[in-house]
Backbone as JSON, one array per atom type, in Angstrom:
{
  "sequence": "MGLKSAVRTSPISGRRPARSKRYSLTPRETEVLSWVAQGKSAWEVGEILRIAKRTVDEHAQTAMHKMGAVNRTHAVAIAVRDRIISI",
  "N": [[-3.13, 15.72, -26.06], [-4.29, 12.74, -24.83], [-5.53, 11.21, -21.78], [-5.02, 8.44, -21.67], [-2.81, 8.17, -23.37], [-0.86, 9.37, -21.89], [-0.19, 7.66, -19.86], [2.19, 5.34, -19.07], [2.75, 2.08, -20.29], [3.58, -1.38, -19.96], [5.38, -2.89, -22.57], [5.22, -5.58, -22.91], [3.16, -6.79, -21.27], [1.16, -4.9, -21.46], [0.2, -3.56, -19.33], [0.39, -1.23, -16.58], [3.46, -0.9, -14.81], [4.31, -2.25, -11.54], [4.36, -0.02, -8.77], [5.83, 0.02, -6.41], [8.47, 0.71, -5.82], [8.41, 3.36, -6.47], [6.9, 4.42, -4.41], [8.46, 3.78, -2.23], [7.98, 2.13, 0.04], [8.55, 0.68, 3.22], [9.46, -2.67, 4.22], [7.98, -3.27, 6.55], [5.89, -1.4, 6.51], [4.56, -2.29, 4.23], [3.83, -4.83, 5.13], [2.09, -4.16, 7.24], [0.05, -2.89, 5.77], [-0.84, -5.12, 4.35], [-2.0, -6.69, 6.36], [-4.0, -4.93, 7.2], [-5.52, -4.91, 4.89], [-6.65, -7.37, 5.1], [-8.56, -6.96, 6.92], [-7.87, -6.55, 9.56], [-7.66, -4.87, 12.7], [-5.81, -2.05, 14.03], [-4.95, -2.71, 16.59], [-5.13, -5.53, 16.49], [-3.26, -6.09, 14.46], [-0.98, -5.16, 15.71], [-0.79, -7.04, 17.8], [-0.36, -9.38, 16.32], [2.08, -8.8, 15.0], [3.62, -8.25, 17.15], [4.07, -5.66, 18.1], [3.51, -2.28, 19.25], [0.2, -0.83, 19.2], [0.23, 1.86, 18.55], [2.59, 2.02, 17.07], [1.87, 0.52, 14.84], [-0.13, 2.2, 13.84], [1.51, 4.38, 13.15], [3.13, 3.26, 11.11], [1.14, 2.74, 9.21], [0.16, 5.35, 8.76], [2.46, 6.57, 7.69], [2.82, 5.07, 5.36], [0.42, 5.73, 4.05], [0.84, 8.47, 3.65], [3.11, 8.44, 1.94], [1.97, 7.25, -0.29], [0.02, 8.97, -1.02], [-2.56, 8.66, -0.14], [-5.83, 9.1, 1.29], [-6.96, 7.81, 3.42], [-6.84, 4.67, 5.3], [-8.19, 2.68, 3.89], [-8.14, 3.67, 1.3], [-5.35, 3.62, 0.91], [-4.89, 0.85, 0.96], [-6.36, 0.13, -1.31], [-4.87, 1.41, -3.33], [-2.43, 0.07, -3.0], [-3.16, -2.57, -3.67], [-4.03, -2.2, -6.31], [-1.63, -1.38, -7.51], [-0.13, -3.59, -7.23], [1.41, -3.98, -4.94], [0.66, -5.25, -2.67], [-1.24, -8.27, -2.22], [-4.56, -9.59, -2.17]],
  "CA": [[-2.7, 14.42, -25.57], [-5.29, 12.17, -23.97], [-5.07, 10.6, -20.54], [-4.46, 7.12, -21.94], [-1.49, 8.25, -23.97], [0.07, 9.88, -20.89], [0.13, 6.58, -18.94], [3.11, 4.37, -19.66], [2.4, 0.69, -20.08], [4.62, -2.34, -20.31], [5.18, -3.38, -23.92], [4.97, -7.02, -22.88], [1.85, -7.13, -20.72], [0.18, -3.87, -21.73], [-0.23, -3.02, -18.05], [1.34, -0.37, -15.89], [4.3, -1.66, -13.89], [4.1, -2.01, -10.12], [5.02, 1.22, -8.39], [6.28, -0.04, -5.03], [9.7, 1.46, -5.7], [8.05, 4.77, -6.51], [6.42, 4.81, -3.08], [9.53, 3.49, -1.26], [7.44, 1.59, 1.28], [9.4, -0.26, 3.92], [8.82, -3.99, 4.36], [7.01, -3.23, 7.65], [4.71, -0.67, 6.02], [3.86, -3.21, 3.33], [3.25, -5.87, 5.97], [0.95, -3.57, 7.94], [-1.02, -2.73, 4.77], [-1.37, -6.45, 4.04], [-2.9, -7.08, 7.44], [-5.16, -4.04, 7.14], [-6.32, -5.38, 3.76], [-7.36, -8.56, 5.55], [-9.59, -6.55, 7.86], [-7.38, -6.5, 10.94], [-7.57, -3.55, 13.33], [-4.45, -1.7, 14.43], [-4.63, -3.5, 17.78], [-4.89, -6.91, 16.06], [-1.99, -6.11, 13.73], [0.05, -5.04, 16.74], [-0.66, -8.33, 18.49], [0.23, -10.34, 15.36], [3.47, -8.44, 14.73], [4.25, -8.02, 18.45], [4.46, -4.25, 18.21], [2.44, -1.48, 19.84], [-0.83, -0.3, 18.31], [0.73, 3.16, 18.12], [3.58, 1.77, 16.02], [1.09, 0.11, 13.67], [-0.73, 3.43, 13.33], [2.56, 5.18, 12.52], [3.49, 2.62, 9.84], [0.02, 2.95, 8.29], [0.15, 6.77, 8.4], [3.6, 6.84, 6.82], [2.51, 4.47, 4.06], [-0.62, 6.56, 3.45], [1.46, 9.72, 3.21], [3.96, 8.14, 0.79], [1.14, 6.86, -1.42], [-0.94, 10.03, -1.31], [-3.89, 8.16, 0.21], [-6.53, 9.92, 2.28], [-7.26, 6.96, 4.57], [-6.27, 3.34, 5.18], [-8.88, 1.95, 2.82], [-7.58, 4.19, 0.05], [-3.99, 3.1, 0.81], [-4.99, -0.56, 0.58], [-6.81, 0.08, -2.71], [-3.72, 1.77, -4.17], [-1.44, -1.01, -2.9], [-3.65, -3.71, -4.45], [-4.0, -1.79, -7.72], [-0.25, -1.31, -7.99], [0.46, -4.9, -6.95], [2.34, -3.93, -3.81], [0.13, -6.34, -1.86], [-2.34, -8.99, -2.87], [-5.55, -10.03, -1.19]],
  "C": [[-3.74, 13.91, -24.58], [-4.68, 11.53, -22.74], [-4.43, 9.25, -20.8], [-3.07, 7.2, -22.52], [-0.43, 8.74, -22.98], [0.53, 8.79, -19.93], [1.04, 5.59, -19.64], [2.65, 2.96, -19.33], [3.57, -0.19, -20.49], [4.36, -2.84, -21.73], [4.86, -4.86, -23.96], [3.55, -7.32, -22.43], [0.77, -6.12, -21.07], [-0.36, -3.22, -20.48], [0.83, -2.09, -17.49], [2.18, -1.22, -14.96], [3.96, -1.34, -12.44], [4.91, -0.8, -9.7], [5.54, 1.2, -6.96], [7.58, 0.73, -4.84], [9.42, 2.96, -5.72], [7.63, 5.26, -5.13], [7.48, 4.61, -2.01], [8.96, 3.03, 0.08], [8.45, 0.64, 1.9], [8.71, -1.61, 3.97], [7.75, -4.0, 5.47], [5.75, -2.49, 7.24], [3.88, -1.56, 5.09], [3.16, -4.31, 4.12], [2.0, -5.36, 6.71], [-0.22, -3.39, 6.96], [-1.65, -4.08, 4.4], [-2.35, -6.92, 5.11], [-4.15, -6.23, 7.46], [-6.09, -4.49, 6.02], [-7.13, -6.62, 4.12], [-8.38, -8.25, 6.64], [-9.16, -6.47, 9.3], [-7.33, -5.05, 11.44], [-6.11, -3.29, 13.68], [-4.03, -2.51, 15.66], [-4.3, -4.93, 17.39], [-3.56, -7.04, 15.32], [-0.84, -6.02, 14.73], [0.28, -6.35, 17.47], [0.02, -9.36, 17.58], [1.72, -10.07, 15.18], [4.29, -8.2, 16.01], [4.87, -6.63, 18.54], [3.27, -3.49, 18.78], [1.44, -1.01, 18.77], [-0.39, 1.04, 17.73], [1.74, 3.02, 16.99], [2.89, 1.34, 14.73], [0.47, 1.34, 13.02], [0.3, 4.3, 12.61], [2.98, 4.59, 11.17], [2.39, 2.86, 8.8], [-0.02, 4.41, 7.83], [1.29, 7.11, 7.44], [3.36, 6.29, 5.43], [1.46, 5.3, 3.33], [-0.02, 7.85, 2.88], [2.29, 9.49, 1.94], [3.14, 7.87, -0.47], [0.15, 7.95, -1.83], [-2.37, 9.61, -1.03], [-4.51, 9.02, 1.3], [-6.93, 9.13, 3.52], [-6.69, 5.56, 4.32], [-6.9, 2.54, 4.05], [-8.34, 2.39, 1.46], [-6.16, 3.67, -0.16], [-3.98, 1.64, 0.39], [-5.4, -0.69, -0.88], [-5.66, 0.4, -3.66], [-2.7, 0.63, -4.18], [-1.87, -2.25, -3.69], [-3.58, -3.39, -5.94], [-2.6, -1.84, -8.3], [0.55, -2.56, -7.67], [1.57, -4.86, -5.9], [1.97, -5.03, -2.83], [-0.93, -7.07, -2.66], [-3.31, -9.45, -1.78], [-6.19, -11.33, -1.65]]
}
């Protein structure tokens, strides 16, 4: 069985479905990833969302863990690929 045959695709679009439910990201984690994707630092995201930088870091870390990402850039790439966020 090849790799392509192991990946499920939508019969309508031929694409893999979005996996946001698979990752179970909270709305805040998704929001933090969206800001990170726009190039904002943790401090800037904290100022925008009116939360502490430490809280932003925790949301990002939790999202990374849920998605199996090794860093924030990887988490953003996965989120964009799986249509959890758009840039």
